C-alpha positions as a printed NumPy array, in Angstrom:
array([[118.447, 105.256, 109.014],
       [120.875, 106.711, 111.653],
       [121.174, 104.949, 114.995],
       [123.146, 105.639, 118.142],
       [124.043, 103.494, 121.153],
       [121.82 , 103.814, 124.22 ],
       [123.821, 104.716, 127.327],
       [122.817, 104.45 , 130.999],
       [123.277, 107.186, 133.602],
       [126.925, 106.222, 134.09 ],
       [127.726, 106.39 , 130.38 ],
       [127.871, 102.633, 129.847],
       [126.225, 100.921, 126.88 ],
       [122.812,  99.435, 127.716],
       [122.744,  95.687, 127.01 ],
       [119.504,  93.637, 126.825],
       [119.554,  89.86 , 126.348],
       [123.265,  90.095, 125.682],
       [122.735,  92.58 , 122.817],
       [123.67 ,  96.289, 122.737],
       [120.67 ,  98.6  , 122.376],
       [120.59 , 101.266, 119.643],
       [118.168, 104.211, 119.39 ],
       [116.653, 105.277, 116.048],
       [117.406, 109.014, 115.691],
       [114.183, 109.688, 113.764],
       [111.558, 107.708, 115.702],
       [113.265, 107.118, 119.043],
       [112.529, 103.391, 118.736],
       [114.979, 101.112, 120.564],
       [116.52 ,  98.151, 118.719],
       [118.519,  95.267, 120.187],
       [121.386,  94.715, 117.741],
       [122.03 ,  91.024, 117.07 ],
       [125.723,  90.896, 116.089],
       [125.817,  87.114, 115.55 ],
       [122.802,  87.177, 113.234],
       [124.243,  90.149, 111.339],
       [127.602,  88.398, 110.878],
       [125.783,  85.308, 109.611],
       [123.79 ,  87.433, 107.166],
       [126.949,  89.116, 105.825],
       [128.569,  85.693, 105.317],
       [125.446,  84.401, 103.544],
       [125.286,  87.467, 101.269],
       [128.977,  87.113, 100.39 ],
       [128.392,  83.455,  99.452],
       [125.366,  84.423,  97.369],
       [127.382,  87.107,  95.568],
       [130.113,  84.579,  94.793],
       [127.54 ,  82.119,  93.473],
       [125.955,  84.796,  91.276],
       [129.354,  85.785,  89.922],
       [130.11 ,  82.182,  89.021],
       [126.695,  81.83 ,  87.37 ],
       [127.317,  85.041,  85.42 ],
       [130.67 ,  83.793,  84.174],
       [129.1  ,  80.474,  83.123],
       [126.32 ,  82.328,  81.3  ],
       [128.854,  84.461,  79.437],
       [130.686,  81.339,  78.295],
       [127.418,  79.738,  77.152],
       [126.425,  82.826,  75.165],
       [129.653,  82.612,  73.166],
       [128.113,  79.594,  71.407],
       [125.567,  81.978,  69.848],
       [128.062,  84.551,  68.565],
       [127.223,  85.63 ,  65.028],
       [123.456,  85.125,  65.435],
       [122.093,  88.659,  65.138],
       [118.393,  87.747,  64.948],
       [117.389,  85.12 ,  67.586],
       [113.753,  85.171,  66.414],
       [114.761,  84.327,  62.848],
       [117.042,  81.549,  64.099],
       [114.21 ,  80.079,  66.178],
       [111.862,  80.249,  63.199],
       [114.44 ,  78.459,  61.063],
       [114.709,  75.632,  63.601],
       [110.925,  75.288,  63.651],
       [110.892,  75.111,  59.864],
       [113.515,  72.378,  59.85 ],
       [111.507,  70.365,  62.368],
       [108.398,  70.868,  60.263],
       [110.195,  69.498,  57.215],
       [111.087,  66.348,  59.182],
       [107.483,  65.866,  60.269],
       [106.313,  66.363,  56.704],
       [107.618,  62.905,  55.858],
       [104.397,  61.635,  57.447],
       [101.965,  64.555,  57.496],
       [101.72 ,  67.921,  55.796],
       [103.525,  70.59 ,  57.866],
       [100.427,  72.776,  58.157],
       [ 98.394,  69.853,  59.486],
       [101.026,  69.139,  62.137],
       [100.773,  72.698,  63.445],
       [ 96.975,  72.509,  63.534],
       [ 97.054,  69.236,  65.487],
       [ 99.583,  70.672,  67.922],
       [ 97.45 ,  73.79 ,  68.506],
       [ 94.328,  71.707,  69.12 ],
       [ 96.16 ,  69.447,  71.555],
       [ 97.482,  72.397,  73.528],
       [ 94.039,  74.011,  73.623],
       [ 92.424,  70.772,  74.822],
       [ 94.956,  70.423,  77.647],
       [ 94.471,  74.043,  78.719],
       [ 90.673,  73.647,  78.782],
       [ 90.896,  70.384,  80.733],
       [ 93.118,  71.751,  83.469],
       [ 91.704,  75.304,  83.648],
       [ 89.306,  74.393,  86.527],
       [ 92.18 ,  72.746,  88.417],
       [ 94.318,  75.858,  88.008],
       [ 91.435,  78.088,  89.134],
       [ 90.848,  75.939,  92.219],
       [ 94.564,  75.973,  93.005],
       [ 94.692,  79.764,  92.765],
       [ 91.603,  80.062,  94.967],
       [ 93.071,  77.812,  97.646],
       [ 96.357,  79.708,  97.506],
       [ 94.521,  83.009,  97.986],
       [ 92.497,  81.579, 100.887],
       [ 95.645,  80.206, 102.546],
       [ 97.334,  83.589, 102.218],
       [ 94.392,  85.296, 103.921],
       [ 94.435,  82.723, 106.72 ],
       [ 98.189,  83.091, 107.325],
       [ 98.125,  86.89 , 107.381],
       [ 94.861,  87.07 , 109.345],
       [ 96.221,  84.655, 111.932],
       [ 99.333,  86.798, 112.345],
       [ 97.176,  89.841, 113.085],
       [ 95.109,  87.827, 115.576],
       [ 98.223,  86.591, 117.426],
       [100.126,  89.89 , 117.296],
       [101.679,  90.857, 120.619],
       [102.26 ,  94.382, 119.31 ],
       [ 98.529,  94.891, 118.618],
       [ 97.537,  93.481, 122.008],
       [100.007,  95.583, 123.983],
       [100.425,  98.802, 122.005],
       [ 97.256,  99.511, 119.987],
       [ 93.91 , 100.754, 121.268],
       [ 91.78 ,  99.604, 118.316],
       [ 90.365,  96.161, 117.419],
       [ 92.495,  93.68 , 115.518],
       [ 90.142,  93.596, 112.528],
       [ 90.434,  97.367, 112.173],
       [ 94.237,  97.123, 112.257],
       [ 94.126,  94.409, 109.581],
       [ 91.774,  96.502, 107.425],
       [ 94.192,  99.43 , 107.6  ],
       [ 97.566,  97.66 , 107.26 ],
       [ 96.737,  94.185, 105.856],
       [ 97.409,  95.17 , 102.242],
       [101.064,  95.705, 103.132],
       [101.582,  91.997, 103.87 ],
       [101.86 ,  89.063, 101.463],
       [103.086,  85.466, 101.532],
       [106.153,  84.692,  99.404],
       [107.934,  81.331,  99.412],
       [105.887,  80.268, 102.432],
       [106.773,  83.238, 104.656],
       [105.129,  86.59 , 105.386],
       [106.741,  89.565, 103.661],
       [105.86 ,  93.203, 104.434],
       [106.206,  96.221, 102.146],
       [105.848,  99.919, 102.898],
       [103.551, 102.355, 101.064],
       [106.197, 102.786,  98.348],
       [106.332,  99.045,  97.691],
       [109.749,  98.594,  99.31 ],
       [110.313,  95.433, 101.349],
       [110.633,  96.103, 105.088],
       [113.793,  94.752, 106.706],
       [114.699,  94.192, 110.34 ],
       [116.69 ,  96.775, 112.28 ],
       [117.787,  94.195, 114.855],
       [118.895,  91.712, 112.17 ],
       [120.254,  93.79 , 109.24 ],
       [119.827,  92.073, 105.886],
       [116.969,  89.895, 107.136],
       [113.266,  90.394, 106.452],
       [111.442,  92.018, 109.396],
       [109.207,  89.809, 111.538],
       [105.446,  90.432, 111.392],
       [105.3  ,  92.52 , 114.578],
       [108.459,  94.461, 113.731],
       [107.107,  95.306, 110.265],
       [103.701,  96.276, 111.671],
       [105.362,  98.512, 114.279],
       [107.229, 100.312, 111.494],
       [104.012, 100.725, 109.483],
       [102.235, 102.204, 112.497],
       [105.184, 104.534, 113.193],
       [104.821, 106.037, 109.689],
       [100.989, 106.084, 109.786],
       [ 99.761, 109.722, 109.659],
       [ 97.094, 109.062, 112.322],
       [ 99.132, 106.802, 114.599],
       [ 98.287, 108.884, 117.701],
       [ 94.648, 107.898, 117.211],
       [ 95.328, 104.157, 117.402],
       [ 98.189, 103.904, 119.914],
       [ 97.263, 103.229, 123.526],
       [ 97.478, 106.236, 125.783],
       [ 97.961, 108.787, 122.969],
       [ 94.412, 109.828, 122.07 ],
       [ 90.734, 109.56 , 122.861],
       [ 89.899, 107.046, 120.16 ],
       [ 90.965, 103.881, 122.003],
       [ 88.577, 101.07 , 122.814],
       [ 88.363, 102.221, 126.425],
       [ 87.794, 105.948, 125.769],
       [ 84.782, 107.427, 127.574],
       [ 83.169, 110.857, 127.752],
       [ 83.888, 112.769, 130.907],
       [ 80.292, 113.98 , 131.375],
       [ 78.444, 111.142, 129.651],
       [ 76.396, 108.363, 131.159],
       [ 78.302, 105.626, 132.961],
       [ 79.807, 103.139, 130.527],
       [ 79.23 , 105.347, 127.48 ],
       [ 82.079, 104.955, 124.953],
       [ 82.74 , 108.115, 122.965],
       [ 85.256, 109.567, 120.546],
       [ 85.89 , 113.238, 119.938],
       [ 85.274, 114.622, 116.459],
       [ 88.893, 115.791, 116.303],
       [ 90.185, 112.257, 116.957],
       [ 87.582, 110.767, 114.613],
       [ 88.627, 113.119, 111.777],
       [ 92.211, 111.835, 112.057],
       [ 91.106, 108.265, 111.221],
       [ 90.904, 106.92 , 107.676],
       [ 87.406, 106.022, 106.318],
       [ 87.719, 102.323, 107.196],
       [ 88.709, 103.085, 110.784],
       [ 85.912, 105.669, 111.091],
       [ 83.313, 103.112, 109.994],
       [ 84.665, 100.494, 112.417],
       [ 84.627, 102.901, 115.379],
       [ 80.967, 103.835, 114.825],
       [ 79.363, 100.653, 113.459],
       [ 81.446,  97.862, 114.975],
       [ 82.632,  99.319, 118.268],
       [ 79.386, 101.197, 118.89 ],
       [ 81.167, 104.383, 119.971],
       [ 79.394, 107.774, 119.988],
       [ 80.817, 110.792, 118.155],
       [ 80.901, 113.931, 120.323],
       [ 81.924, 117.494, 119.458]])
């Protein structure tokens, strides 16, 4: 995505918080470029690449031990057979396999409820983490004219929790990265701002850009009446339309 430096009236680079400001050519969004963080990221990525190269070389050396084995499945089956012959000194090989299968099945059945409970708690925790981020979002409070729950209903599916941190992905499934800190995952608000910027009906949910905000009123209606024009309502997705009418109590006017 092309960027250019923001200049003041005298032609000097605009600096905010000690960081030069760049302007996104496509969206016009301003980004404070963090040079120190970027340099740290480049160093980290170089170290990771070196580590991966060393791991690759070690893996290549290890694979040389298996040269000449054209059928790994057959080799694995042969090893199992040899082990079965050793066990047959005490019990018939077929009986050993049956006992093993029953033991594995018993363990799986015993711990299935524990695994289900674990997965349920993990899912609940994920919802709490993401929902809390929407509730605390400074971007929603300052820039959007629709309720937080409506924003979460529209954009919540783009967020997930991976390795204990929130990760955002665009509509194509690509992870969203920070413009201010290249190479790093975007923060919650930065990712949400990018999602809103690419949302087809963004003018209907941004403050000051349409008549569908929470404070919109009809010019000739009764005092305090909250209304939304049909044109603005048609630009909303079905979830947002339902929230505007049923949850916000707004009236649709032609």
